[in-house]
SELUMKE-274348 format. One record per residue (C-alpha): residue number from 1; residue in three letters; x, y, z. Coordinates in steps of 0.2 Angstrom, whole numbers, padded with zeros to 4 digits. Layout:
SELUMKE-274348
+-----+------+-------+-------+-------+
|  nr | rest |  east | north |    up |
+-----+------+-------+-------+-------+
| NUM |  ALA |     X |     Y |     Z |
...
+-----+------+-------+-------+-------+
***
This chain:
SELUMKE-274348
+-----+------+-------+-------+-------+
|  nr | rest |  east | north |    up |
+-----+------+-------+-------+-------+
|   1 |  UNK |  0299 |  0324 | -0029 |
|   2 |  UNK |  0316 |  0332 | -0027 |
|   3 |  UNK |  0330 |  0321 | -0019 |
|   4 |  UNK |  0329 |  0321 |  0000 |
|   5 |  UNK |  0342 |  0328 |  0013 |
|   6 |  UNK |  0351 |  0313 |  0020 |
|   7 |  UNK |  0353 |  0315 |  0039 |
|   8 |  UNK |  0366 |  0307 |  0051 |
|   9 |  UNK |  0364 |  0307 |  0070 |
|  10 |  UNK |  0379 |  0306 |  0081 |
|  11 |  UNK |  0374 |  0300 |  0097 |
|  12 |  UNK |  0361 |  0287 |  0101 |
|  13 |  UNK |  0356 |  0294 |  0118 |
|  14 |  UNK |  0340 |  0302 |  0125 |
|  15 |  UNK |  0338 |  0317 |  0114 |
|  16 |  UNK |  0346 |  0309 |  0099 |
|  17 |  UNK |  0334 |  0294 |  0097 |
|  18 |  UNK |  0329 |  0286 |  0114 |
|  19 |  UNK |  0317 |  0297 |  0121 |
|  20 |  UNK |  0303 |  0291 |  0110 |
|  21 |  UNK |  0300 |  0279 |  0096 |
|  22 |  UNK |  0292 |  0279 |  0079 |
|  23 |  UNK |  0274 |  0276 |  0085 |
|  24 |  UNK |  0275 |  0289 |  0100 |
|  25 |  UNK |  0262 |  0302 |  0101 |
|  26 |  UNK |  0275 |  0317 |  0103 |
|  27 |  UNK |  0291 |  0319 |  0093 |
|  28 |  UNK |  0304 |  0322 |  0106 |
|  29 |  UNK |  0320 |  0316 |  0097 |
|  30 |  UNK |  0330 |  0321 |  0082 |
|  31 |  UNK |  0327 |  0304 |  0075 |
|  32 |  UNK |  0308 |  0305 |  0076 |
|  33 |  UNK |  0309 |  0323 |  0069 |
|  34 |  UNK |  0319 |  0319 |  0054 |
|  35 |  UNK |  0310 |  0302 |  0051 |
|  36 |  UNK |  0294 |  0311 |  0049 |
|  37 |  UNK |  0300 |  0325 |  0038 |
|  38 |  UNK |  0295 |  0322 |  0020 |
|  39 |  UNK |  0311 |  0331 |  0013 |
|  40 |  UNK |  0323 |  0321 |  0024 |
|  41 |  UNK |  0330 |  0303 |  0025 |
|  42 |  UNK |  0337 |  0296 |  0042 |
|  43 |  UNK |  0353 |  0289 |  0034 |
|  44 |  UNK |  0361 |  0282 |  0050 |
|  45 |  UNK |  0365 |  0284 |  0068 |
|  46 |  UNK |  0383 |  0283 |  0075 |
|  47 |  UNK |  0388 |  0280 |  0093 |
|  48 |  UNK |  0403 |  0273 |  0101 |
|  49 |  UNK |  0392 |  0262 |  0112 |
|  50 |  UNK |  0389 |  0248 |  0099 |
|  51 |  UNK |  0375 |  0240 |  0109 |
|  52 |  UNK |  0366 |  0256 |  0111 |
|  53 |  UNK |  0369 |  0262 |  0094 |
|  54 |  UNK |  0363 |  0245 |  0085 |
|  55 |  UNK |  0347 |  0245 |  0096 |
|  56 |  UNK |  0342 |  0263 |  0092 |
|  57 |  UNK |  0346 |  0261 |  0073 |
|  58 |  UNK |  0335 |  0245 |  0073 |
|  59 |  UNK |  0321 |  0254 |  0081 |
|  60 |  UNK |  0322 |  0269 |  0068 |
|  61 |  UNK |  0325 |  0257 |  0054 |
|  62 |  UNK |  0342 |  0265 |  0048 |
|  63 |  UNK |  0360 |  0260 |  0048 |
|  64 |  UNK |  0372 |  0259 |  0063 |
|  65 |  UNK |  0390 |  0266 |  0062 |
|  66 |  UNK |  0403 |  0264 |  0075 |
|  67 |  UNK |  0413 |  0279 |  0070 |
|  68 |  UNK |  0412 |  0296 |  0061 |
|  69 |  UNK |  0423 |  0289 |  0047 |
|  70 |  UNK |  0411 |  0275 |  0042 |
|  71 |  UNK |  0396 |  0287 |  0044 |
|  72 |  UNK |  0402 |  0299 |  0031 |
|  73 |  UNK |  0410 |  0286 |  0019 |
|  74 |  UNK |  0394 |  0277 |  0019 |
|  75 |  UNK |  0380 |  0289 |  0019 |
|  76 |  UNK |  0388 |  0306 |  0014 |
|  77 |  UNK |  0375 |  0315 |  0026 |
|  78 |  UNK |  0369 |  0333 |  0021 |
|  79 |  UNK |  0363 |  0336 |  0039 |
|  80 |  UNK |  0373 |  0330 |  0055 |
|  81 |  UNK |  0365 |  0330 |  0072 |
|  82 |  UNK |  0378 |  0331 |  0086 |
|  83 |  UNK |  0368 |  0324 |  0101 |
|  84 |  UNK |  0383 |  0318 |  0112 |
|  85 |  UNK |  0390 |  0322 |  0129 |
|  86 |  UNK |  0393 |  0341 |  0133 |
|  87 |  UNK |  0412 |  0340 |  0133 |
|  88 |  UNK |  0413 |  0333 |  0115 |
|  89 |  UNK |  0402 |  0345 |  0106 |
|  90 |  UNK |  0416 |  0358 |  0101 |
|  91 |  UNK |  0428 |  0345 |  0094 |
|  92 |  UNK |  0413 |  0336 |  0084 |
|  93 |  UNK |  0408 |  0352 |  0077 |
|  94 |  UNK |  0425 |  0355 |  0070 |
|  95 |  UNK |  0427 |  0337 |  0064 |
|  96 |  UNK |  0410 |  0336 |  0056 |
|  97 |  UNK |  0412 |  0352 |  0047 |
|  98 |  UNK |  0429 |  0346 |  0039 |
|  99 |  UNK |  0420 |  0329 |  0033 |
| 100 |  UNK |  0409 |  0339 |  0022 |
| 101 |  UNK |  0391 |  0341 |  0031 |
| 102 |  UNK |  0381 |  0355 |  0023 |
| 103 |  UNK |  0372 |  0359 |  0040 |
| 104 |  UNK |  0375 |  0354 |  0057 |
| 105 |  UNK |  0362 |  0354 |  0072 |
| 106 |  UNK |  0371 |  0354 |  0089 |
| 107 |  UNK |  0365 |  0351 |  0106 |
| 108 |  UNK |  0369 |  0364 |  0119 |
| 109 |  UNK |  0381 |  0369 |  0126 |
| 110 |  UNK |  0392 |  0370 |  0112 |
| 111 |  UNK |  0407 |  0370 |  0123 |
| 112 |  UNK |  0412 |  0364 |  0140 |
| 113 |  UNK |  0426 |  0377 |  0143 |
| 114 |  UNK |  0432 |  0395 |  0138 |
| 115 |  UNK |  0446 |  0386 |  0129 |
| 116 |  UNK |  0434 |  0375 |  0119 |
| 117 |  UNK |  0423 |  0391 |  0114 |
| 118 |  UNK |  0439 |  0400 |  0108 |
| 119 |  UNK |  0442 |  0386 |  0097 |
| 120 |  UNK |  0425 |  0389 |  0089 |
| 121 |  UNK |  0427 |  0408 |  0087 |
| 122 |  UNK |  0433 |  0406 |  0069 |
| 123 |  UNK |  0421 |  0392 |  0064 |
| 124 |  UNK |  0413 |  0398 |  0047 |
| 125 |  UNK |  0407 |  0391 |  0031 |
| 126 |  UNK |  0394 |  0378 |  0037 |
| 127 |  UNK |  0377 |  0384 |  0044 |
| 128 |  UNK |  0375 |  0378 |  0062 |
| 129 |  UNK |  0358 |  0377 |  0071 |
| 130 |  UNK |  0360 |  0375 |  0091 |
| 131 |  UNK |  0345 |  0366 |  0099 |
| 132 |  UNK |  0340 |  0381 |  0111 |
| 133 |  UNK |  0322 |  0374 |  0107 |
| 134 |  UNK |  0312 |  0388 |  0114 |
| 135 |  UNK |  0318 |  0399 |  0100 |
| 136 |  UNK |  0307 |  0387 |  0089 |
| 137 |  UNK |  0291 |  0390 |  0099 |
| 138 |  UNK |  0279 |  0402 |  0090 |
| 139 |  UNK |  0273 |  0408 |  0107 |
| 140 |  UNK |  0290 |  0413 |  0112 |
| 141 |  UNK |  0294 |  0422 |  0096 |
| 142 |  UNK |  0279 |  0432 |  0097 |
| 143 |  UNK |  0282 |  0437 |  0115 |
| 144 |  UNK |  0300 |  0442 |  0111 |
| 145 |  UNK |  0293 |  0453 |  0097 |
| 146 |  UNK |  0280 |  0461 |  0109 |
| 147 |  UNK |  0292 |  0464 |  0122 |
| 148 |  UNK |  0305 |  0472 |  0110 |
| 149 |  UNK |  0291 |  0483 |  0103 |
| 150 |  UNK |  0284 |  0488 |  0120 |
| 151 |  UNK |  0267 |  0481 |  0118 |
| 152 |  UNK |  0266 |  0477 |  0136 |
| 153 |  UNK |  0276 |  0492 |  0142 |
| 154 |  UNK |  0293 |  0490 |  0151 |
| 155 |  UNK |  0299 |  0474 |  0159 |
| 156 |  UNK |  0298 |  0476 |  0178 |
| 157 |  UNK |  0307 |  0461 |  0183 |
| 158 |  UNK |  0309 |  0442 |  0178 |
| 159 |  UNK |  0313 |  0427 |  0189 |
| 160 |  UNK |  0319 |  0411 |  0182 |
| 161 |  UNK |  0321 |  0393 |  0192 |
| 162 |  UNK |  0332 |  0379 |  0185 |
| 163 |  UNK |  0342 |  0364 |  0190 |
| 164 |  UNK |  0356 |  0353 |  0182 |
| 165 |  UNK |  0370 |  0365 |  0178 |
| 166 |  UNK |  0373 |  0383 |  0172 |
| 167 |  UNK |  0380 |  0377 |  0156 |
| 168 |  UNK |  0370 |  0361 |  0154 |
| 169 |  UNK |  0352 |  0368 |  0158 |
| 170 |  UNK |  0356 |  0385 |  0163 |
| 171 |  UNK |  0361 |  0390 |  0145 |
| 172 |  UNK |  0343 |  0387 |  0140 |
| 173 |  UNK |  0337 |  0399 |  0153 |
| 174 |  UNK |  0351 |  0412 |  0149 |
| 175 |  UNK |  0348 |  0410 |  0129 |
| 176 |  UNK |  0329 |  0412 |  0132 |
| 177 |  UNK |  0332 |  0428 |  0143 |
| 178 |  UNK |  0344 |  0435 |  0129 |
| 179 |  UNK |  0331 |  0431 |  0116 |
| 180 |  UNK |  0317 |  0440 |  0126 |
| 181 |  UNK |  0327 |  0454 |  0134 |
| 182 |  UNK |  0342 |  0458 |  0124 |
| 183 |  UNK |  0361 |  0456 |  0129 |
| 184 |  UNK |  0367 |  0453 |  0147 |
| 185 |  UNK |  0374 |  0469 |  0155 |
| 186 |  UNK |  0379 |  0464 |  0172 |
| 187 |  UNK |  0379 |  0447 |  0182 |
| 188 |  UNK |  0382 |  0445 |  0200 |
| 189 |  UNK |  0383 |  0426 |  0206 |
| 190 |  UNK |  0375 |  0424 |  0223 |
| 191 |  UNK |  0377 |  0405 |  0227 |
| 192 |  UNK |  0380 |  0388 |  0219 |
| 193 |  UNK |  0376 |  0370 |  0222 |
| 194 |  UNK |  0382 |  0354 |  0215 |
| 195 |  UNK |  0366 |  0345 |  0210 |
| 196 |  UNK |  0373 |  0333 |  0197 |
| 197 |  UNK |  0389 |  0326 |  0190 |
| 198 |  UNK |  0393 |  0341 |  0179 |
| 199 |  UNK |  0397 |  0360 |  0182 |
| 200 |  UNK |  0389 |  0369 |  0197 |
| 201 |  UNK |  0371 |  0376 |  0196 |
| 202 |  UNK |  0373 |  0395 |  0200 |
| 203 |  UNK |  0360 |  0408 |  0207 |
| 204 |  UNK |  0363 |  0425 |  0202 |
| 205 |  UNK |  0356 |  0443 |  0200 |
| 206 |  UNK |  0357 |  0448 |  0182 |
| 207 |  UNK |  0352 |  0463 |  0171 |
| 208 |  UNK |  0348 |  0463 |  0153 |
| 209 |  UNK |  0345 |  0477 |  0140 |
| 210 |  UNK |  0326 |  0476 |  0142 |
| 211 |  UNK |  0325 |  0468 |  0160 |
| 212 |  UNK |  0334 |  0478 |  0174 |
| 213 |  UNK |  0331 |  0464 |  0187 |
| 214 |  UNK |  0333 |  0446 |  0183 |
| 215 |  UNK |  0333 |  0434 |  0197 |
| 216 |  UNK |  0341 |  0417 |  0192 |
| 217 |  UNK |  0337 |  0404 |  0206 |
| 218 |  UNK |  0342 |  0386 |  0208 |
| 219 |  UNK |  0331 |  0371 |  0210 |
| 220 |  UNK |  0340 |  0354 |  0214 |
| 221 |  UNK |  0341 |  0340 |  0202 |
| 222 |  UNK |  0343 |  0328 |  0215 |
| 223 |  UNK |  0325 |  0330 |  0220 |
| 224 |  UNK |  0317 |  0334 |  0203 |
| 225 |  UNK |  0320 |  0344 |  0187 |
| 226 |  UNK |  0313 |  0362 |  0186 |
| 227 |  UNK |  0313 |  0375 |  0172 |
| 228 |  UNK |  0302 |  0391 |  0175 |
| 229 |  UNK |  0302 |  0409 |  0170 |
| 230 |  UNK |  0291 |  0422 |  0177 |
| 231 |  UNK |  0290 |  0439 |  0169 |
| 232 |  UNK |  0282 |  0455 |  0175 |
| 233 |  UNK |  0278 |  0469 |  0164 |
| 234 |  UNK |  0269 |  0485 |  0166 |
| 235 |  UNK |  0254 |  0478 |  0158 |
| 236 |  UNK |  0254 |  0459 |  0160 |
| 237 |  UNK |  0262 |  0444 |  0168 |
| 238 |  UNK |  0269 |  0429 |  0160 |
| 239 |  UNK |  0273 |  0413 |  0168 |
| 240 |  UNK |  0281 |  0399 |  0159 |
| 241 |  UNK |  0280 |  0382 |  0169 |
| 242 |  UNK |  0281 |  0363 |  0165 |
| 243 |  UNK |  0298 |  0366 |  0157 |
| 244 |  UNK |  0290 |  0379 |  0147 |
| 245 |  UNK |  0276 |  0369 |  0140 |
| 246 |  UNK |  0262 |  0379 |  0149 |
| 247 |  UNK |  0260 |  0398 |  0149 |
| 248 |  UNK |  0249 |  0407 |  0161 |
| 249 |  UNK |  0246 |  0425 |  0159 |
| 250 |  UNK |  0238 |  0439 |  0169 |
| 251 |  UNK |  0232 |  0456 |  0164 |
| 252 |  UNK |  0233 |  0471 |  0175 |
| 253 |  UNK |  0216 |  0477 |  0181 |
| 254 |  UNK |  0209 |  0489 |  0193 |
| 255 |  UNK |  0206 |  0481 |  0210 |
| 256 |  UNK |  0187 |  0478 |  0212 |
| 257 |  UNK |  0189 |  0479 |  0231 |
| 258 |  UNK |  0202 |  0492 |  0235 |
| 259 |  UNK |  0198 |  0508 |  0225 |
| 260 |  UNK |  0214 |  0516 |  0218 |
| 261 |  UNK |  0224 |  0500 |  0217 |
| 262 |  UNK |  0229 |  0490 |  0202 |
| 263 |  UNK |  0231 |  0471 |  0203 |
| 264 |  UNK |  0234 |  0456 |  0193 |
| 265 |  UNK |  0218 |  0448 |  0186 |
| 266 |  UNK |  0213 |  0430 |  0184 |
| 267 |  UNK |  0225 |  0418 |  0176 |
| 268 |  UNK |  0223 |  0412 |  0157 |
| 269 |  UNK |  0232 |  0396 |  0155 |
| 270 |  UNK |  0236 |  0389 |  0139 |
| 271 |  UNK |  0248 |  0375 |  0131 |
| 272 |  UNK |  0263 |  0382 |  0121 |
| 273 |  UNK |  0270 |  0376 |  0105 |
| 274 |  UNK |  0286 |  0369 |  0113 |
| 275 |  UNK |  0280 |  0351 |  0112 |
| 276 |  UNK |  0282 |  0354 |  0093 |
| 277 |  UNK |  0300 |  0362 |  0094 |
| 278 |  UNK |  0309 |  0346 |  0087 |
| 279 |  UNK |  0298 |  0345 |  0072 |
| 280 |  UNK |  0300 |  0363 |  0070 |
| 281 |  UNK |  0319 |  0363 |  0071 |
| 282 |  UNK |  0319 |  0348 |  0057 |
| 283 |  UNK |  0308 |  0359 |  0046 |
| 284 |  UNK |  0319 |  0374 |  0049 |
| 285 |  UNK |  0335 |  0364 |  0044 |
| 286 |  UNK |  0326 |  0361 |  0028 |
| 287 |  UNK |  0323 |  0379 |  0024 |
| 288 |  UNK |  0340 |  0383 |  0029 |
| 289 |  UNK |  0347 |  0372 |  0016 |
| 290 |  UNK |  0335 |  0377 |  0004 |
| 291 |  UNK |  0340 |  0395 |  0006 |
| 292 |  UNK |  0324 |  0402 |  0012 |
| 293 |  UNK |  0329 |  0405 |  0029 |
| 294 |  UNK |  0345 |  0409 |  0040 |
| 295 |  UNK |  0348 |  0399 |  0056 |
| 296 |  UNK |  0338 |  0405 |  0071 |
| 297 |  UNK |  0350 |  0398 |  0083 |
| 298 |  UNK |  0367 |  0401 |  0076 |
| 299 |  UNK |  0384 |  0396 |  0083 |
| 300 |  UNK |  0388 |  0415 |  0086 |
| 301 |  UNK |  0373 |  0416 |  0096 |
| 302 |  UNK |  0377 |  0401 |  0106 |
| 303 |  UNK |  0394 |  0407 |  0110 |
| 304 |  UNK |  0387 |  0423 |  0117 |
| 305 |  UNK |  0376 |  0413 |  0128 |
| 306 |  UNK |  0391 |  0402 |  0133 |
| 307 |  UNK |  0400 |  0418 |  0138 |
| 308 |  UNK |  0386 |  0424 |  0148 |
| 309 |  UNK |  0386 |  0407 |  0157 |
| 310 |  UNK |  0404 |  0408 |  0160 |
| 311 |  UNK |  0403 |  0424 |  0168 |
| 312 |  UNK |  0392 |  0417 |  0181 |
| 313 |  UNK |  0403 |  0402 |  0185 |
| 314 |  UNK |  0418 |  0412 |  0188 |
+-----+------+-------+-------+-------+
***
């Protein structure tokens, strides 16, 4: 067997390692995804919180490192995962690239300010995969291709509901909309709430290249988390709920009761492949390093999503 890619995770928090465990049914963390990948070896977890870092390293049967210097000097990782607080991502991207990582996986958002985004504009040389995980769901990829090709006719409108910050969670919504509908054309902020400790959560009216009316609405993280997207096309309706884990579709049919009208038929409900996104990202990272694929969620793309979010926050 060829040599395995060595993986180092910076950040022993929820998405890095603590959401699940080695015997969990579902793969919810980077630690679990890379531990299961036969072409990878989880070489270490680094965290500034030694107690948390040691606990997670023990759980995943790997080494703990208190700082980046010791992580790189001891493990020389090929793949580095950045799973730290939002405002640290930009600096760590630049630092990790200089240390010799061959590929970086970074949690969103890649920056917390326009200044940080500008520092990343010239970043090059090391492939980056940003964890906009819906780009790694086969159902979303198929829908994006069908919308672009006009399989369902034109997009009439779309409505999204989200909570917990326009950059933090809203960037998932905006990136998904860009993936499905093309680039943002106009964005008019309507209201904002402060439903967590980070940046505001903004509602807005937006237009994209393939979606003339996109209604971005807010939930309230203080009550509960929400992430939904409802898309109306000329021939079909698509509704993503349960954070995108469930997809309901309705075909356009002739109204059986009122002659001459067309309505939406009964819903067909299915589970999406989003639950497998973390495993898919790990597999994709291997293929990027093998040279058989290019990043599906590049830093350049992430910065475009950032710019769109900043427009709504101004």
